[in-house]
All heavy atoms as a GROMACS GRO file, in nm:
protein
  611
    1MET      N    1  -1.175  -4.023  -1.485
    1MET     CA    2  -1.194  -4.010  -1.342
    1MET      C    3  -1.134  -3.880  -1.295
    1MET      O    4  -1.035  -3.824  -1.339
    1MET     CB    5  -1.104  -4.118  -1.277
    1MET     CG    6  -1.123  -4.125  -1.137
    1MET     SD    7  -1.042  -4.270  -1.066
    1MET     CE    8  -1.064  -4.251  -0.891
    2LEU      N    9  -1.202  -3.812  -1.200
    2LEU     CA   10  -1.167  -3.687  -1.140
    2LEU      C   11  -1.062  -3.706  -1.038
    2LEU      O   12  -1.062  -3.776  -0.942
    2LEU     CB   13  -1.293  -3.621  -1.082
    2LEU     CG   14  -1.280  -3.478  -1.028
    2LEU    CD1   15  -1.250  -3.385  -1.152
    2LEU    CD2   16  -1.412  -3.436  -0.966
    3ASP      N   17  -0.951  -3.612  -1.042
    3ASP     CA   18  -0.839  -3.613  -0.941
    3ASP      C   19  -0.882  -3.526  -0.831
    3ASP      O   20  -0.891  -3.396  -0.861
    3ASP     CB   21  -0.722  -3.570  -1.012
    3ASP     CG   22  -0.596  -3.590  -0.917
    3ASP    OD1   23  -0.607  -3.651  -0.807
    3ASP    OD2   24  -0.485  -3.563  -0.961
    4LEU      N   25  -0.899  -3.573  -0.707
    4LEU     CA   26  -0.941  -3.490  -0.599
    4LEU      C   27  -0.829  -3.435  -0.519
    4LEU      O   28  -0.852  -3.366  -0.428
    4LEU     CB   29  -1.026  -3.580  -0.504
    4LEU     CG   30  -1.156  -3.631  -0.564
    4LEU    CD1   31  -1.236  -3.721  -0.481
    4LEU    CD2   32  -1.251  -3.525  -0.624
    5ASP      N   33  -0.706  -3.448  -0.561
    5ASP     CA   34  -0.597  -3.403  -0.480
    5ASP      C   35  -0.557  -3.254  -0.534
    5ASP      O   36  -0.468  -3.194  -0.472
    5ASP     CB   37  -0.472  -3.487  -0.496
    5ASP     CG   38  -0.478  -3.620  -0.427
    5ASP    OD1   39  -0.565  -3.629  -0.330
    5ASP    OD2   40  -0.406  -3.716  -0.459
    6PHE      N   41  -0.622  -3.213  -0.630
    6PHE     CA   42  -0.586  -3.082  -0.682
    6PHE      C   43  -0.716  -3.002  -0.716
    6PHE      O   44  -0.817  -3.048  -0.752
    6PHE     CB   45  -0.507  -3.090  -0.823
    6PHE     CG   46  -0.370  -3.155  -0.798
    6PHE    CD1   47  -0.346  -3.286  -0.813
    6PHE    CD2   48  -0.265  -3.074  -0.758
    6PHE    CE1   49  -0.211  -3.336  -0.790
    6PHE    CE2   50  -0.140  -3.130  -0.737
    6PHE     CZ   51  -0.115  -3.263  -0.745
    7LYS      N   52  -0.695  -2.867  -0.688
    7LYS     CA   53  -0.799  -2.766  -0.735
    7LYS      C   54  -0.740  -2.683  -0.844
    7LYS      O   55  -0.629  -2.701  -0.888
    7LYS     CB   56  -0.841  -2.677  -0.610
    7LYS     CG   57  -0.898  -2.753  -0.510
    7LYS     CD   58  -1.038  -2.779  -0.538
    7LYS     CE   59  -1.108  -2.845  -0.405
    7LYS     NZ   60  -1.248  -2.848  -0.428
    8GLU      N   61  -0.826  -2.585  -0.902
    8GLU     CA   62  -0.778  -2.512  -1.007
    8GLU      C   63  -0.735  -2.365  -0.966
    8GLU      O   64  -0.813  -2.304  -0.893
    8GLU     CB   65  -0.885  -2.498  -1.115
    8GLU     CG   66  -0.850  -2.434  -1.235
    8GLU     CD   67  -0.964  -2.445  -1.345
    8GLU    OE1   68  -1.026  -2.548  -1.361
    8GLU    OE2   69  -0.988  -2.330  -1.400
    9CYS      N   70  -0.633  -2.316  -1.020
    9CYS     CA   71  -0.575  -2.180  -0.991
    9CYS      C   72  -0.669  -2.088  -1.034
    9CYS      O   73  -0.717  -2.096  -1.157
    9CYS     CB   74  -0.442  -2.161  -1.044
    9CYS     SG   75  -0.375  -1.990  -1.025
   10ILE      N   76  -0.707  -1.982  -0.956
   10ILE     CA   77  -0.801  -1.883  -0.998
   10ILE      C   78  -0.748  -1.784  -1.107
   10ILE      O   79  -0.821  -1.713  -1.168
   10ILE     CB   80  -0.867  -1.803  -0.882
   10ILE    CG1   81  -0.765  -1.729  -0.809
   10ILE    CG2   82  -0.948  -1.900  -0.797
   10ILE    CD1   83  -0.811  -1.629  -0.695
   11ASP      N   84  -0.612  -1.778  -1.113
   11ASP     CA   85  -0.550  -1.690  -1.216
   11ASP      C   86  -0.526  -1.764  -1.350
   11ASP      O   87  -0.563  -1.705  -1.457
   11ASP     CB   88  -0.413  -1.627  -1.159
   11ASP     CG   89  -0.435  -1.522  -1.056
   11ASP    OD1   90  -0.554  -1.488  -1.040
   11ASP    OD2   91  -0.336  -1.481  -0.991
   12CYS      N   92  -0.453  -1.871  -1.340
   12CYS     CA   93  -0.409  -1.926  -1.468
   12CYS      C   94  -0.473  -2.068  -1.502
   12CYS      O   95  -0.457  -2.114  -1.612
   12CYS     CB   96  -0.260  -1.951  -1.469
   12CYS     SG   97  -0.198  -2.080  -1.347
   13GLY      N   98  -0.536  -2.128  -1.408
   13GLY     CA   99  -0.608  -2.249  -1.431
   13GLY      C  100  -0.523  -2.381  -1.402
   13GLY      O  101  -0.574  -2.483  -1.423
   14ASP      N  102  -0.404  -2.357  -1.355
   14ASP     CA  103  -0.316  -2.465  -1.328
   14ASP      C  104  -0.346  -2.530  -1.199
   14ASP      O  105  -0.441  -2.487  -1.124
   14ASP     CB  106  -0.169  -2.406  -1.313
   14ASP     CG  107  -0.057  -2.506  -1.326
   14ASP    OD1  108  -0.098  -2.629  -1.367
   14ASP    OD2  109   0.055  -2.486  -1.308
   15ASP      N  110  -0.287  -2.636  -1.160
   15ASP     CA  111  -0.319  -2.727  -1.054
   15ASP      C  112  -0.268  -2.663  -0.914
   15ASP      O  113  -0.150  -2.614  -0.920
   15ASP     CB  114  -0.269  -2.865  -1.062
   15ASP     CG  115  -0.336  -2.945  -1.174
   15ASP    OD1  116  -0.444  -2.903  -1.204
   15ASP    OD2  117  -0.275  -3.040  -1.226
   16VAL      N  118  -0.350  -2.666  -0.808
   16VAL     CA  119  -0.309  -2.613  -0.685
   16VAL      C  120  -0.339  -2.740  -0.602
   16VAL      O  121  -0.454  -2.785  -0.597
   16VAL     CB  122  -0.404  -2.488  -0.638
   16VAL    CG1  123  -0.360  -2.455  -0.489
   16VAL    CG2  124  -0.377  -2.375  -0.732
   17HIS      N  125  -0.244  -2.781  -0.517
   17HIS     CA  126  -0.256  -2.900  -0.432
   17HIS      C  127  -0.364  -2.873  -0.325
   17HIS      O  128  -0.383  -2.760  -0.272
   17HIS     CB  129  -0.126  -2.937  -0.362
   17HIS     CG  130  -0.126  -3.077  -0.313
   17HIS    ND1  131  -0.167  -3.103  -0.187
   17HIS    CD2  132  -0.098  -3.183  -0.374
   17HIS    CE1  133  -0.163  -3.228  -0.152
   17HIS    NE2  134  -0.112  -3.292  -0.274
   18ILE      N  135  -0.439  -2.973  -0.303
   18ILE     CA  136  -0.552  -2.959  -0.200
   18ILE      C  137  -0.508  -2.910  -0.063
   18ILE      O  138  -0.587  -2.836  -0.001
   18ILE     CB  139  -0.627  -3.092  -0.183
   18ILE    CG1  140  -0.770  -3.069  -0.126
   18ILE    CG2  141  -0.552  -3.200  -0.112
   18ILE    CD1  142  -0.862  -3.000  -0.208
   19SER      N  143  -0.390  -2.949  -0.020
   19SER     CA  144  -0.344  -2.903   0.109
   19SER      C  145  -0.306  -2.755   0.103
   19SER      O  146  -0.340  -2.671   0.210
   19SER     CB  147  -0.209  -2.977   0.160
   19SER     OG  148  -0.110  -2.956   0.072
   20ARG      N  149  -0.271  -2.689  -0.002
   20ARG     CA  150  -0.245  -2.553  -0.021
   20ARG      C  151  -0.374  -2.482  -0.033
   20ARG      O  152  -0.396  -2.371   0.030
   20ARG     CB  153  -0.163  -2.529  -0.145
   20ARG     CG  154  -0.126  -2.386  -0.174
   20ARG     CD  155  -0.038  -2.371  -0.299
   20ARG     NE  156  -0.022  -2.243  -0.354
   20ARG     CZ  157   0.050  -2.149  -0.283
   20ARG    NH1  158   0.122  -2.163  -0.185
   20ARG    NH2  159   0.052  -2.019  -0.334
   21TRP      N  160  -0.471  -2.540  -0.095
   21TRP     CA  161  -0.602  -2.486  -0.102
   21TRP      C  162  -0.671  -2.483   0.029
   21TRP      O  163  -0.733  -2.384   0.065
   21TRP     CB  164  -0.690  -2.568  -0.204
   21TRP     CG  165  -0.820  -2.513  -0.243
   21TRP    CD1  166  -0.936  -2.528  -0.176
   21TRP    CD2  167  -0.840  -2.426  -0.365
   21TRP    NE1  168  -1.026  -2.455  -0.245
   21TRP    CE2  169  -0.978  -2.404  -0.352
   21TRP    CE3  170  -0.759  -2.393  -0.454
   21TRP    CZ2  171  -1.041  -2.328  -0.447
   21TRP    CZ3  172  -0.830  -2.308  -0.559
   21TRP    CH2  173  -0.967  -2.275  -0.549
   22ALA      N  174  -0.649  -2.577   0.116
   22ALA     CA  175  -0.700  -2.579   0.238
   22ALA      C  176  -0.652  -2.468   0.341
   22ALA      O  177  -0.716  -2.426   0.435
   22ALA     CB  178  -0.684  -2.717   0.307
   23LEU      N  179  -0.528  -2.430   0.311
   23LEU     CA  180  -0.476  -2.313   0.387
   23LEU      C  181  -0.524  -2.173   0.337
   23LEU      O  182  -0.487  -2.072   0.388
   23LEU     CB  183  -0.315  -2.321   0.371
   23LEU     CG  184  -0.249  -2.440   0.439
   23LEU    CD1  185  -0.102  -2.432   0.405
   23LEU    CD2  186  -0.268  -2.418   0.592
   24GLY      N  187  -0.596  -2.173   0.236
   24GLY     CA  188  -0.651  -2.054   0.178
   24GLY      C  189  -0.594  -1.997   0.064
   24GLY      O  190  -0.632  -1.889   0.012
   25TYR      N  191  -0.488  -2.059   0.014
   25TYR     CA  192  -0.428  -2.016  -0.118
   25TYR      C  193  -0.494  -2.066  -0.232
   25TYR      O  194  -0.507  -2.186  -0.263
   25TYR     CB  195  -0.280  -2.060  -0.123
   25TYR     CG  196  -0.194  -2.017  -0.012
   25TYR    CD1  197  -0.155  -2.095   0.092
   25TYR    CD2  198  -0.146  -1.874  -0.009
   25TYR    CE1  199  -0.067  -2.045   0.200
   25TYR    CE2  200  -0.067  -1.831   0.101
   25TYR     CZ  201  -0.037  -1.908   0.200
   25TYR     OH  202   0.035  -1.873   0.306
   26ARG      N  203  -0.555  -1.976  -0.309
   26ARG     CA  204  -0.631  -2.006  -0.426
   26ARG      C  205  -0.555  -1.998  -0.565
   26ARG      O  206  -0.620  -2.008  -0.660
   26ARG     CB  207  -0.766  -1.914  -0.437
   26ARG     CG  208  -0.852  -1.924  -0.309
   26ARG     CD  209  -0.899  -2.072  -0.290
   26ARG     NE  210  -0.997  -2.073  -0.187
   26ARG     CZ  211  -0.984  -2.134  -0.074
   26ARG    NH1  212  -0.874  -2.206  -0.054
   26ARG    NH2  213  -1.073  -2.145   0.017
   27VAL      N  214  -0.428  -1.966  -0.551
   27VAL     CA  215  -0.346  -1.951  -0.669
   27VAL      C  216  -0.231  -2.053  -0.665
   27VAL      O  217  -0.190  -2.097  -0.557
   27VAL     CB  218  -0.284  -1.810  -0.691
   27VAL    CG1  219  -0.405  -1.711  -0.710
   27VAL    CG2  220  -0.201  -1.764  -0.573
   28CYS      N  221  -0.177  -2.092  -0.784
   28CYS     CA  222  -0.053  -2.182  -0.782
   28CYS      C  223   0.059  -2.110  -0.733
   28CYS      O  224   0.061  -1.981  -0.713
   28CYS     CB  225  -0.037  -2.234  -0.927
   28CYS     SG  226   0.002  -2.109  -1.046
   29LEU      N  227   0.171  -2.188  -0.730
   29LEU     CA  228   0.295  -2.121  -0.666
   29LEU      C  229   0.347  -2.011  -0.760
   29LEU      O  230   0.413  -1.916  -0.719
   29LEU     CB  231   0.402  -2.241  -0.651
   29LEU     CG  232   0.374  -2.335  -0.540
   29LEU    CD1  233   0.472  -2.449  -0.535
   29LEU    CD2  234   0.372  -2.271  -0.405
   30PHE      N  235   0.342  -2.030  -0.890
   30PHE     CA  236   0.389  -1.936  -0.981
   30PHE      C  237   0.314  -1.805  -0.982
   30PHE      O  238   0.365  -1.701  -0.979
   30PHE     CB  239   0.391  -1.990  -1.123
   30PHE     CG  240   0.487  -2.114  -1.145
   30PHE    CD1  241   0.438  -2.242  -1.166
   30PHE    CD2  242   0.627  -2.097  -1.132
   30PHE    CE1  243   0.518  -2.346  -1.175
   30PHE    CE2  244   0.711  -2.213  -1.144
   30PHE     CZ  245   0.658  -2.330  -1.161
   31CYS      N  246   0.179  -1.825  -0.979
   31CYS     CA  247   0.099  -1.696  -0.976
   31CYS      C  248   0.114  -1.627  -0.834
   31CYS      O  249   0.119  -1.507  -0.823
   31CYS     CB  250  -0.044  -1.740  -0.990
   31CYS     SG  251  -0.087  -1.792  -1.160
   32GLY      N  252   0.132  -1.718  -0.734
   32GLY     CA  253   0.149  -1.662  -0.597
   32GLY      C  254   0.284  -1.575  -0.594
   32GLY      O  255   0.282  -1.468  -0.531
   33GLU      N  256   0.376  -1.628  -0.662
   33GLU     CA  257   0.510  -1.556  -0.665
   33GLU      C  258   0.506  -1.429  -0.737
   33GLU      O  259   0.560  -1.321  -0.690
   33GLU     CB  260   0.620  -1.654  -0.724
   33GLU     CG  261   0.760  -1.586  -0.731
   33GLU     CD  262   0.822  -1.574  -0.597
   33GLU    OE1  263   0.787  -1.636  -0.506
   33GLU    OE2  264   0.912  -1.484  -0.583
   34ASP      N  265   0.432  -1.418  -0.851
   34ASP     CA  266   0.400  -1.302  -0.926
   34ASP      C  267   0.341  -1.198  -0.844
   34ASP      O  268   0.372  -1.081  -0.847
   34ASP     CB  269   0.333  -1.336  -1.055
   34ASP     CG  270   0.427  -1.419  -1.148
   34ASP    OD1  271   0.537  -1.412  -1.138
   34ASP    OD2  272   0.358  -1.469  -1.249
   35ARG      N  273   0.229  -1.246  -0.768
   35ARG     CA  274   0.150  -1.155  -0.678
   35ARG      C  275   0.241  -1.094  -0.572
   35ARG      O  276   0.233  -0.970  -0.548
   35ARG     CB  277   0.034  -1.219  -0.629
   35ARG     CG  278  -0.072  -1.249  -0.716
   35ARG     CD  279  -0.197  -1.307  -0.658
   35ARG     NE  280  -0.312  -1.315  -0.733
   35ARG     CZ  281  -0.425  -1.352  -0.685
   35ARG    NH1  282  -0.459  -1.362  -0.563
   35ARG    NH2  283  -0.528  -1.359  -0.765
   36ALA      N  284   0.320  -1.184  -0.513
   36ALA     CA  285   0.411  -1.131  -0.403
   36ALA      C  286   0.511  -1.031  -0.454
   36ALA      O  287   0.536  -0.922  -0.387
   36ALA     CB  288   0.480  -1.247  -0.347
   37LYS      N  289   0.579  -1.054  -0.576
   37LYS     CA  290   0.662  -0.965  -0.637
   37LYS      C  291   0.606  -0.830  -0.655
   37LYS      O  292   0.660  -0.717  -0.630
   37LYS     CB  293   0.731  -1.010  -0.767
   37LYS     CG  294   0.830  -1.117  -0.742
   37LYS     CD  295   0.878  -1.172  -0.868
   37LYS     CE  296   0.974  -1.283  -0.850
   37LYS     NZ  297   1.032  -1.343  -0.982
   38ALA      N  298   0.469  -0.828  -0.706
   38ALA     CA  299   0.405  -0.703  -0.735
   38ALA      C  300   0.375  -0.628  -0.599
   38ALA      O  301   0.392  -0.506  -0.594
   38ALA     CB  302   0.273  -0.725  -0.804
   39GLU      N  303   0.342  -0.711  -0.516
   39GLU     CA  304   0.310  -0.641  -0.376
   39GLU      C  305   0.437  -0.583  -0.310
   39GLU      O  306   0.425  -0.472  -0.255
   39GLU     CB  307   0.247  -0.745  -0.276
   39GLU     CG  308   0.208  -0.702  -0.139
   39GLU     CD  309   0.083  -0.589  -0.150
   39GLU    OE1  310   0.010  -0.599  -0.246
   39GLU    OE2  311   0.074  -0.499  -0.054
   40ARG      N  312   0.536  -0.654  -0.313
   40ARG     CA  313   0.667  -0.606  -0.254
   40ARG      C  314   0.718  -0.483  -0.322
   40ARG      O  315   0.789  -0.404  -0.265
   40ARG     CB  316   0.776  -0.715  -0.244
   40ARG     CG  317   0.757  -0.816  -0.149
   40ARG     CD  318   0.870  -0.907  -0.128
   40ARG     NE  319   0.906  -0.988  -0.249
   40ARG     CZ  320   0.867  -1.103  -0.282
   40ARG    NH1  321   0.792  -1.180  -0.203
   40ARG    NH2  322   0.909  -1.160  -0.398
   41SER      N  323   0.701  -0.470  -0.451
   41SER     CA  324   0.748  -0.354  -0.525
   41SER      C  325   0.686  -0.234  -0.485
   41SER      O  326   0.729  -0.111  -0.521
   41SER     CB  327   0.746  -0.377  -0.669
   41SER     OG  328   0.612  -0.382  -0.714
   42SER      N  329   0.572  -0.232  -0.420
   42SER     CA  330   0.490  -0.112  -0.392
   42SER      C  331   0.507  -0.053  -0.253
   42SER      O  332   0.436   0.040  -0.204
   42SER     CB  333   0.342  -0.143  -0.412
   42SER     OG  334   0.291  -0.235  -0.317
   43TRP      N  335   0.605  -0.114  -0.174
   43TRP     CA  336   0.617  -0.068  -0.036
   43TRP      C  337   0.783  -0.061   0.000
   43TRP      O  338   0.846  -0.142  -0.072
   43TRP     CB  339   0.543  -0.138   0.069
   43TRP     CG  340   0.569  -0.289   0.074
   43TRP    CD1  341   0.495  -0.386   0.002
   43TRP    CD2  342   0.655  -0.363   0.160
   43TRP    NE1  343   0.537  -0.499   0.041
   43TRP    CE2  344   0.643  -0.500   0.127
   43TRP    CE3  345   0.758  -0.323   0.242
   43TRP    CZ2  346   0.720  -0.598   0.191
   43TRP    CZ3  347   0.823  -0.423   0.313
   43TRP    CH2  348   0.818  -0.552   0.272
   44CYS      N  349   0.802   0.008   0.102
   44CYS     CA  350   0.956   0.003   0.150
   44CYS      C  351   0.949   0.025   0.299
   44CYS      O  352   0.843   0.065   0.353
   44CYS     CB  353   1.025   0.105   0.078
   44CYS     SG  354   0.993   0.274   0.124
   45VAL      N  355   1.060  -0.002   0.365
   45VAL     CA  356   1.072   0.020   0.510
   45VAL      C  357   1.195   0.106   0.527
   45VAL      O  358   1.297   0.086   0.476
   45VAL     CB  359   1.092  -0.116   0.590
   45VAL    CG1  360   1.118  -0.090   0.725
   45VAL    CG2  361   0.963  -0.211   0.560
   46VAL      N  362   1.172   0.214   0.613
   46VAL     CA  363   1.286   0.303   0.642
   46VAL      C  364   1.311   0.307   0.793
   46VAL      O  365   1.217   0.278   0.877
   46VAL     CB  366   1.264   0.446   0.594
   46VAL    CG1  367   1.260   0.445   0.459
   46VAL    CG2  368   1.136   0.503   0.661
   47GLN      N  369   1.424   0.334   0.837
   47GLN     CA  370   1.459   0.348   0.982
   47GLN      C  371   1.434   0.493   1.010
   47GLN      O  372   1.504   0.591   0.952
   47GLN     CB  373   1.595   0.300   1.012
   47GLN     CG  374   1.623   0.294   1.154
   47GLN     CD  375   1.759   0.233   1.183
   47GLN    OE1  376   1.841   0.202   1.096
   47GLN    NE2  377   1.780   0.197   1.306
   48GLU      N  378   1.342   0.520   1.096
   48GLU     CA  379   1.316   0.661   1.131
   48GLU      C  380   1.428   0.738   1.182
   48GLU      O  381   1.466   0.856   1.143
   48GLU     CB  382   1.200   0.665   1.224
   48GLU     CG  383   1.126   0.801   1.232
   48GLU     CD  384   0.993   0.794   1.302
   48GLU    OE1  385   0.948   0.683   1.335
   48GLU    OE2  386   0.937   0.900   1.319
   49TYR      N  387   1.504   0.688   1.284
   49TYR     CA  388   1.621   0.758   1.349
   49TYR      C  389   1.733   0.647   1.348
   49TYR      O  390   1.709   0.530   1.326
   49TYR     CB  391   1.590   0.809   1.481
   49TYR     CG  392   1.463   0.905   1.469
   49TYR    CD1  393   1.346   0.882   1.521
   49TYR    CD2  394   1.488   1.047   1.425
   49TYR    CE1  395   1.238   0.961   1.515
   49TYR    CE2  396   1.385   1.129   1.421
   49TYR     CZ  397   1.261   1.101   1.453
   49TYR     OH  398   1.161   1.182   1.465
   50THR      N  399   1.856   0.701   1.391
   50THR     CA  400   1.972   0.622   1.393
   50THR      C  401   1.950   0.492   1.476
   50THR      O  402   1.974   0.375   1.441
   50THR     CB  403   2.087   0.685   1.442
   50THR    OG1  404   2.100   0.807   1.372
   50THR    CG2  405   2.219   0.609   1.434
   51LYS      N  406   1.889   0.509   1.597
   51LYS     CA  407   1.868   0.393   1.683
   51LYS      C  408   1.714   0.364   1.704
   51LYS      O  409   1.674   0.306   1.792
   51LYS     CB  410   1.926   0.423   1.821
   51LYS     CG  411   2.084   0.428   1.812
   51LYS     CD  412   2.142   0.445   1.945
   51LYS     CE  413   2.294   0.460   1.942
   51LYS     NZ  414   2.354   0.485   2.069
   52GLY      N  415   1.632   0.418   1.614
   52GLY     CA  416   1.489   0.395   1.623
   52GLY      C  417   1.430   0.274   1.556
   52GLY      O  418   1.493   0.179   1.506
   53ASN      N  419   1.307   0.265   1.560
   53ASN     CA  420   1.230   0.156   1.510
   53ASN      C  421   1.219   0.175   1.361
   53ASN      O  422   1.238   0.284   1.303
   53ASN     CB  423   1.091   0.149   1.574
   53ASN     CG  424   1.102   0.116   1.714
   53ASN    OD1  425   1.192   0.044   1.769
   53ASN    ND2  426   1.005   0.153   1.789
   54TYR      N  427   1.183   0.068   1.288
   54TYR     CA  428   1.152   0.071   1.150
   54TYR      C  429   1.026   0.107   1.118
   54TYR      O  430   0.926   0.089   1.205
   54TYR     CB  431   1.188  -0.064   1.080
   54TYR     CG  432   1.332  -0.105   1.070
   54TYR    CD1  433   1.386  -0.185   1.173
   54TYR    CD2  434   1.408  -0.054   0.971
   54TYR    CE1  435   1.513  -0.221   1.161
   54TYR    CE2  436   1.542  -0.084   0.970
   54TYR     CZ  437   1.590  -0.168   1.064
   54TYR     OH  438   1.730  -0.203   1.061
   55GLN      N  439   0.988   0.184   1.017
   55GLN     CA  440   0.864   0.241   0.983
   55GLN      C  441   0.818   0.197   0.841
   55GLN      O  442   0.896   0.204   0.740
   55GLN     CB  443   0.862   0.390   0.983
   55GLN     CG  444   0.742   0.467   0.959
   55GLN     CD  445   0.760   0.613   0.965
   55GLN    OE1  446   0.869   0.668   0.998
   55GLN    NE2  447   0.654   0.684   0.943
   56TYR      N  448   0.689   0.136   0.828
   56TYR     CA  449   0.632   0.105   0.700
   56TYR      C  450   0.598   0.228   0.629
   56TYR      O  451   0.533   0.313   0.673
   56TYR     CB  452   0.516   0.018   0.731
   56TYR     CG  453   0.440  -0.018   0.595
   56TYR    CD1  454   0.483  -0.106   0.508
   56TYR    CD2  455   0.323   0.046   0.576
   56TYR    CE1  456   0.409  -0.131   0.396
   56TYR    CE2  457   0.248   0.023   0.472
   56TYR     CZ  458   0.291  -0.070   0.368
   56TYR     OH  459   0.211  -0.100   0.271
   57VAL      N  460   0.640   0.243   0.492
   57VAL     CA  461   0.618   0.356   0.420
   57VAL      C  462   0.564   0.315   0.278
   57VAL      O  463   0.628   0.232   0.221
   57VAL     CB  464   0.745   0.437   0.396
   57VAL    CG1  465   0.717   0.559   0.307
   57VAL    CG2  466   0.804   0.489   0.529
   58THR      N  467   0.444   0.361   0.238
   58THR     CA  468   0.390   0.338   0.111
   58THR      C  469   0.464   0.430   0.007
   58THR      O  470   0.521   0.528   0.037
   58THR     CB  471   0.244   0.346   0.105
   58THR    OG1  472   0.207   0.489   0.142
   58THR    CG2  473   0.168   0.264   0.206
   59SER      N  474   0.455   0.386  -0.117
   59SER     CA  475   0.506   0.475  -0.223
   59SER      C  476   0.460   0.622  -0.240
   59SER      O  477   0.527   0.706  -0.264
   59SER     CB  478   0.492   0.415  -0.356
   59SER     OG  479   0.365   0.388  -0.390
   60THR      N  480   0.331   0.646  -0.187
   60THR     CA  481   0.277   0.779  -0.197
   60THR      C  482   0.324   0.861  -0.084
   60THR      O  483   0.334   0.977  -0.088
   60THR     CB  484   0.132   0.776  -0.199
   60THR    OG1  485   0.090   0.707  -0.067
   60THR    CG2  486   0.064   0.702  -0.311
   61GLN      N  487   0.371   0.792   0.029
   61GLN     CA  488   0.435   0.872   0.152
   61GLN      C  489   0.572   0.882   0.154
   61GLN      O  490   0.636   0.963   0.223
   61GLN     CB  491   0.391   0.797   0.275
   61GLN     CG  492   0.235   0.790   0.297
   61GLN     CD  493   0.213   0.687   0.425
   61GLN    OE1  494   0.292   0.594   0.447
   61GLN    NE2  495   0.113   0.727   0.496
   62ALA      N  496   0.647   0.806   0.061
   62ALA     CA  497   0.787   0.792   0.072
   62ALA      C  498   0.859   0.927   0.067
   62ALA      O  499   0.954   0.957   0.145
   62ALA     CB  500   0.837   0.704  -0.045
   63SER      N  501   0.838   1.019  -0.034
   63SER     CA  502   0.909   1.142  -0.041
   63SER      C  503   0.894   1.228   0.077
   63SER      O  504   0.993   1.284   0.131
   63SER     CB  505   0.878   1.212  -0.173
   63SER     OG  506   0.735   1.254  -0.163
   64THR      N  507   0.770   1.244   0.133
   64THR     CA  508   0.748   1.323   0.252
   64THR      C  509   0.814   1.260   0.371
   64THR      O  510   0.881   1.333   0.442
   64THR     CB  511   0.597   1.336   0.275
   64THR    OG1  512   0.535   1.382   0.163
   64THR    CG2  513   0.564   1.428   0.384
   65THR      N  514   0.810   1.139   0.395
   65THR     CA  515   0.861   1.067   0.509
   65THR      C  516   1.021   1.081   0.511
   65THR      O  517   1.073   1.105   0.606
   65THR     CB  518   0.813   0.929   0.522
   65THR    OG1  519   0.672   0.920   0.513
   65THR    CG2  520   0.863   0.854   0.639
   66LEU      N  521   1.080   1.049   0.392
   66LEU     CA  522   1.214   1.063   0.385
   66LEU      C  523   1.273   1.198   0.415
   66LEU      O  524   1.375   1.210   0.477
   66LEU     CB  525   1.267   1.013   0.254
   66LEU     CG  526   1.238   0.850   0.233
   66LEU    CD1  527   1.278   0.822   0.094
   66LEU    CD2  528   1.324   0.775   0.334
   67LYS      N  529   1.194   1.302   0.366
   67LYS     CA  530   1.242   1.446   0.407
   67LYS      C  531   1.231   1.468   0.546
   67LYS      O  532   1.315   1.537   0.604
   67LYS     CB  533   1.161   1.534   0.326
   67LYS     CG  534   1.187   1.543   0.171
   67LYS     CD  535   1.090   1.643   0.099
   67LYS     CE  536   1.120   1.625  -0.046
   67LYS     NZ  537   1.018   1.711  -0.117
   68GLN      N  538   1.122   1.424   0.610
   68GLN     CA  539   1.107   1.445   0.754
   68GLN      C  540   1.199   1.377   0.850
   68GLN      O  541   1.243   1.412   0.953
   68GLN     CB  542   0.960   1.407   0.794
   68GLN     CG  543   0.854   1.496   0.738
   68GLN     CD  544   0.714   1.454   0.766
   68GLN    OE1  545   0.694   1.336   0.798
   68GLN    NE2  546   0.621   1.535   0.729
   69THR      N  547   1.248   1.254   0.798
   69THR     CA  548   1.342   1.168   0.884
   69THR      C  549   1.488   1.212   0.867
   69THR      O  550   1.573   1.155   0.945
   69THR     CB  551   1.319   1.018   0.863
   69THR    OG1  552   1.353   0.998   0.713
   69THR    CG2  553   1.180   0.967   0.893
   70ASN      N  554   1.526   1.296   0.767
   70ASN     CA  555   1.663   1.330   0.758
   70ASN      C  556   1.693   1.440   0.856
   70ASN      O  557   1.647   1.552   0.854
   70ASN     CB  558   1.685   1.393   0.610
   70ASN     CG  559   1.817   1.414   0.586
   70ASN    OD1  560   1.912   1.388   0.659
   70ASN    ND2  561   1.849   1.459   0.456
   71GLN      N  562   1.787   1.407   0.938
   71GLN     CA  563   1.818   1.490   1.048
   71GLN      C  564   1.929   1.591   1.014
   71GLN      O  565   1.949   1.680   1.093
   71GLN     CB  566   1.865   1.412   1.174
   71GLN     CG  567   1.767   1.306   1.221
   71GLN     CD  568   1.640   1.385   1.273
   71GLN    OE1  569   1.646   1.483   1.348
   71GLN    NE2  570   1.528   1.344   1.228
   72LYS      N  571   1.995   1.578   0.900
   72LYS     CA  572   2.091   1.678   0.865
   72LYS      C  573   2.038   1.787   0.780
   72LYS      O  574   1.947   1.773   0.696
   72LYS     CB  575   2.196   1.607   0.772
   72LYS     CG  576   2.277   1.496   0.859
   72LYS     CD  577   2.374   1.430   0.770
   72LYS     CE  578   2.441   1.314   0.840
   72LYS     NZ  579   2.547   1.256   0.750
   73GLU      N  580   2.072   1.916   0.813
   73GLU     CA  581   2.026   2.021   0.745
   73GLU      C  582   2.131   2.055   0.632
   73GLU      O  583   2.252   2.051   0.669
   73GLU     CB  584   2.006   2.152   0.830
   73GLU     CG  585   1.890   2.105   0.928
   73GLU     CD  586   1.866   2.238   1.006
   73GLU    OE1  587   1.938   2.328   1.005
   73GLU    OE2  588   1.762   2.233   1.081
   74LEU      N  589   2.095   2.110   0.514
   74LEU     CA  590   2.183   2.153   0.417
   74LEU      C  591   2.247   2.280   0.456
   74LEU      O  592   2.176   2.370   0.499
   74LEU     CB  593   2.124   2.157   0.278
   74LEU     CG  594   2.056   2.031   0.223
   74LEU    CD1  595   1.982   2.065   0.101
   74LEU    CD2  596   2.178   1.935   0.196
   75ARG      N  597   2.376   2.308   0.441
   75ARG     CA  598   2.434   2.426   0.480
   75ARG      C  599   2.477   2.503   0.361
   75ARG      O  600   2.525   2.446   0.270
   75ARG     CB  601   2.560   2.406   0.562
   75ARG     CG  602   2.517   2.344   0.700
   75ARG     CD  603   2.632   2.311   0.787
   75ARG     NE  604   2.595   2.226   0.898
   75ARG     CZ  605   2.670   2.225   1.010
   75ARG    NH1  606   2.781   2.288   1.030
   75ARG    NH2  607   2.617   2.147   1.108
   76GLY      N  608   2.453   2.623   0.358
   76GLY     CA  609   2.472   2.709   0.232
   76GLY      C  610   2.594   2.780   0.233
   76GLY      O  611   2.686   2.796   0.314
   0.00000   0.00000   0.00000
């Protein structure tokens, strides 16, 4: 008999509950956690100025953005 309360994870083939599937998640909790960790490791957030807003920075922009937001100049 076929169990209709679960679908199959697109990454590992494990069970995904039908309510999670209905929300648009096609991966199990473990694969979802792995994907989230990989995504979070590729970005960072910096504060542009002391009392300013936070700014989203990708890893390719990080070095340039951090140099531009540093308000202190090196004195020789």
